[in-house]
C-alpha positions in Angstrom: 306.6 -182.9 -120.8 307.5 -185.4 -118.1 310.8 -184.1 -117.7 310.0 -180.8 -117.5 307.6 -181.6 -114.6 310.1 -183.4 -113.1 312.4 -180.2 -113.2 309.8 -177.8 -112.2 308.9 -179.9 -108.6 312.7 -180.1 -108.4 313.1 -176.3 -108.6 310.0 -175.8 -106.2 311.5 -178.1 -103.8 314.8 -176.5 -103.9 312.9 -173.1 -103.3 311.2 -174.5 -100.4 314.1 -175.8 -98.6 315.8 -172.8 -99.0 313.4 -170.4 -97.9 313.0 -173.1 -94.8 316.7 -172.9 -94.3 316.4 -168.7 -94.2 313.7 -169.1 -91.3 316.0 -171.8 -89.2 318.8 -169.2 -89.7 317.0 -166.4 -87.6 318.4 -165.7 -84.4 316.4 -167.3 -81.3 315.1 -164.9 -78.4 318.1 -166.4 -76.1 320.7 -165.8 -79.2 319.5 -162.3 -79.5 320.1 -161.5 -75.7 323.4 -163.1 -76.2 324.4 -160.7 -78.6 323.3 -157.7 -76.8 325.1 -158.8 -73.6 328.3 -159.4 -75.1 327.9 -155.8 -77.2 327.2 -154.2 -73.7 329.9 -156.4 -72.1 332.3 -153.5 -71.6 330.2 -151.3 -70.7 328.8 -153.4 -68.0 332.3 -153.8 -66.6 332.8 -150.3 -66.3 329.8 -150.0 -63.7 331.2 -152.9 -62.0 332.4 -152.9 -58.3 336.0 -154.2 -58.0 334.6 -157.6 -56.2 332.5 -158.6 -59.2 333.6 -160.4 -62.3 331.7 -159.8 -65.4 332.5 -163.3 -66.7 330.5 -164.3 -63.9 327.6 -161.9 -63.8 327.0 -162.3 -67.8 326.8 -166.2 -67.2 324.8 -165.6 -64.3 322.2 -163.0 -65.8 322.1 -165.0 -69.1 320.9 -168.3 -67.1 318.4 -166.2 -65.2 316.8 -165.1 -68.5 317.2 -168.1 -70.2 315.3 -170.2 -67.6 312.2 -167.7 -67.4 310.3 -167.8 -70.7 308.4 -164.6 -70.0 311.8 -162.6 -69.7 312.4 -163.7 -73.4 309.7 -162.0 -74.1 310.5 -158.9 -72.4 311.8 -155.8 -74.6 315.8 -156.0 -74.9 316.3 -152.4 -73.3 314.6 -153.3 -70.1 316.4 -156.6 -70.0 320.0 -154.7 -70.4 319.0 -151.8 -68.1 318.0 -154.5 -65.2 321.4 -156.3 -65.7 323.3 -153.0 -65.8 321.2 -152.1 -62.7 322.6 -155.3 -60.9 325.9 -154.6 -62.1 326.2 -150.8 -61.0 324.9 -152.1 -57.0 327.6 -155.3 -57.5 324.6 -157.4 -56.5 324.0 -161.1 -58.4 320.4 -162.0 -59.8 318.9 -165.1 -59.3 320.9 -168.0 -57.5 321.6 -166.2 -53.9 318.8 -164.0 -53.6 320.9 -160.9 -54.1 318.2 -159.9 -56.7 315.6 -160.7 -59.3 314.5 -159.9 -62.5 310.9 -160.2 -63.0 309.1 -160.2 -66.4 306.1 -157.4 -65.7 304.3 -157.6 -69.3 306.7 -157.0 -72.0 309.1 -155.2 -69.1 311.4 -156.7 -67.1 311.7 -155.3 -63.7 314.7 -154.8 -61.1 314.0 -156.3 -57.7 316.6 -155.9 -55.0 316.3 -159.3 -52.7 316.9 -159.5 -48.3 320.3 -160.8 -49.0 321.0 -157.3 -51.5 319.4 -154.9 -48.9 321.9 -156.7 -46.4 325.0 -156.8 -48.4 324.3 -153.0 -49.3 324.1 -152.1 -45.8 327.0 -153.8 -44.7 329.1 -152.0 -47.5 328.6 -148.7 -45.6 331.3 -149.4 -43.0 329.0 -148.0 -39.8 327.0 -151.2 -39.4 328.6 -153.7 -37.1 326.1 -156.3 -37.8 322.5 -156.7 -39.5 319.8 -159.4 -39.6 316.4 -159.6 -40.0 313.8 -162.7 -38.9 310.6 -163.5 -39.6 308.0 -164.0 -36.4 305.4 -167.0 -36.6 302.3 -167.4 -34.6 304.0 -170.2 -32.1 307.0 -168.4 -31.7 307.7 -166.0 -28.4 308.3 -162.7 -29.1 308.6 -159.9 -26.4 309.6 -156.4 -27.6 309.6 -153.3 -25.6 310.3 -149.7 -27.1 311.6 -146.6 -25.1 314.6 -145.6 -23.1 315.6 -149.3 -22.4 314.8 -151.3 -25.6 314.6 -155.0 -25.0 313.6 -157.8 -27.8 313.4 -161.3 -27.1 312.4 -164.1 -29.5 312.3 -167.5 -29.1 311.0 -169.8 -32.2 308.6 -171.9 -31.7 310.8 -175.2 -32.1 313.0 -174.0 -29.0 310.2 -173.1 -26.6 310.8 -174.4 -23.4 307.5 -173.2 -21.7 305.4 -174.9 -24.5 305.8 -177.4 -27.1 304.1 -176.2 -30.2 303.7 -179.3 -33.1 304.0 -176.5 -36.2 305.2 -172.7 -36.4 301.8 -171.6 -37.5 301.4 -168.6 -39.9 303.8 -165.7 -40.4 303.0 -162.8 -37.9 305.1 -160.5 -38.8 309.4 -159.5 -39.3 311.7 -157.6 -37.4 315.5 -156.2 -38.4 318.2 -155.6 -35.8 321.2 -153.4 -36.6 324.0 -153.1 -34.6 326.3 -149.8 -35.3 330.3 -149.6 -34.9 329.6 -146.4 -32.5 327.6 -148.9 -30.2 324.3 -148.0 -30.6 321.9 -150.1 -32.1 318.2 -150.1 -34.0 315.6 -152.5 -33.6 312.2 -152.4 -36.3 308.9 -154.9 -36.1 306.3 -155.0 -38.6 303.3 -157.1 -38.3 302.3 -159.0 -41.3 299.2 -156.5 -42.1 301.8 -153.9 -42.8 304.0 -155.9 -45.0 300.7 -157.3 -46.9 300.1 -153.4 -47.3 303.7 -152.8 -48.7 303.6 -156.3 -50.8 300.1 -154.9 -52.4 302.0 -151.7 -54.0 304.9 -153.9 -55.4 304.2 -154.5 -59.2 305.6 -157.8 -58.6 303.0 -158.9 -55.6 301.5 -161.8 -57.4 304.6 -163.3 -59.4 308.4 -163.5 -58.7 310.0 -163.7 -55.4 306.7 -162.8 -53.5 305.6 -165.9 -54.6 308.7 -168.2 -54.7 310.6 -166.6 -51.8 307.7 -165.0 -49.3 309.7 -165.2 -46.1 312.6 -163.7 -48.1 310.7 -161.0 -49.3 308.9 -160.5 -45.5 312.4 -159.9 -44.3 313.6 -157.8 -47.4 310.4 -155.5 -46.5 311.3 -154.6 -42.6 314.8 -154.0 -43.8 313.2 -151.6 -46.7 311.2 -149.8 -44.3 313.7 -149.2 -41.9 316.7 -148.3 -44.3 316.0 -144.2 -43.5 317.1 -144.8 -40.0 320.5 -146.4 -40.6 324.0 -144.6 -40.9 324.5 -145.3 -44.2 326.1 -143.2 -47.1 323.9 -141.2 -49.6 325.1 -143.2 -52.4 324.2 -146.7 -50.8 320.5 -145.0 -49.6 319.9 -143.8 -53.2 320.8 -147.2 -54.4 317.1 -148.5 -53.0 315.5 -146.1 -54.9 316.2 -148.3 -58.1 314.4 -151.2 -56.3 311.1 -152.6 -58.2 312.1 -150.2 -61.6 312.2 -150.7 -64.8 315.1 -148.8 -66.6 316.3 -148.6 -70.7 318.5 -146.1 -70.4 321.5 -147.3 -68.2 324.9 -147.0 -69.4 328.2 -146.3 -66.8 327.8 -142.6 -67.7 324.0 -142.8 -67.5 323.5 -141.6 -70.9 321.0 -143.3 -73.6 322.3 -146.2 -74.9 321.0 -147.2 -78.8 320.6 -151.0 -78.8 321.7 -152.4 -82.2 321.6 -155.9 -83.3 325.0 -156.4 -84.8 324.7 -156.7 -88.6 324.5 -160.6 -90.3 327.2 -161.1 -93.0 325.3 -160.9 -96.5 325.7 -164.7 -98.2 329.8 -165.4 -98.7 330.5 -162.0 -99.9 334.0 -161.3 -98.1 334.5 -158.4 -100.6 337.1 -155.8 -99.1 336.8 -152.1 -99.7 339.8 -152.3 -101.7 339.2 -155.5 -103.6 337.8 -155.6 -107.4 334.3 -156.5 -108.0 333.4 -160.1 -108.5 332.5 -160.5 -112.1 328.9 -160.7 -112.7 327.1 -163.2 -115.2 326.0 -161.6 -118.3 322.3 -161.8 -118.8 322.3 -164.1 -121.3 324.8 -166.7 -120.2 321.8 -168.7 -118.7 323.2 -168.9 -115.3 320.0 -168.8 -112.4 320.3 -165.7 -110.1 319.7 -168.4 -107.2 322.4 -171.0 -106.9 320.1 -173.9 -105.8 323.0 -176.6 -106.3 
């Protein structure tokens, strides 16, 4: 009897260990995302501009997603859609502020950053230079619109008429663009208008509006003045993807069905032309589960 109880306890323990092992073999969210990225690698590469590397973009995108636990909880189609949007626009997420992938509930939202906006504008070929600056309450700024436009901005730490001890709050931001034909464009926004734009953003309380507020102020003024810049229709339409969730992006803009790669079942390596392995007879005494 003691031997039977011992064998029963051993069998139960082996079953528990096998069940625990099956749970441990389940892919983590990070591994699942990596598998999807690898599956879409060639599709993403087809959508990318020539100056970008698919291997570099994949590494950066995976790092961005893995370092934000909330992104790991987002739906797979929205995550892959955000990565594809970055690829199509030739922008790198995260590191240098070209664009961001922000979790909004269970959906990943694609947001263009200030540097991404500037980069897209420069690609038009019609802009000689473009930049945006924030303005603090202790800066000196003088702006005149009209036939003879004039802008003078002296940061608080370079002022000679006064010597403020601190910058004070941000009171606005402006963009200056110089065109190849000699023209230019100046656009200023007070902080009240910038805050109104922020309120309309789905990511107003998270992401770059929290971590990179100054950069987002500059991005907002560039986006606001975007319609007056001499850029192509393709570049102009790129901004419409800002702060969007896409789940159906492929290089041909056709719906893409996401499927997890099938895992091999056990150690079965039988090919279609091989004979089926011999099954044990019902009365052979061999257990269905190999617990050894």
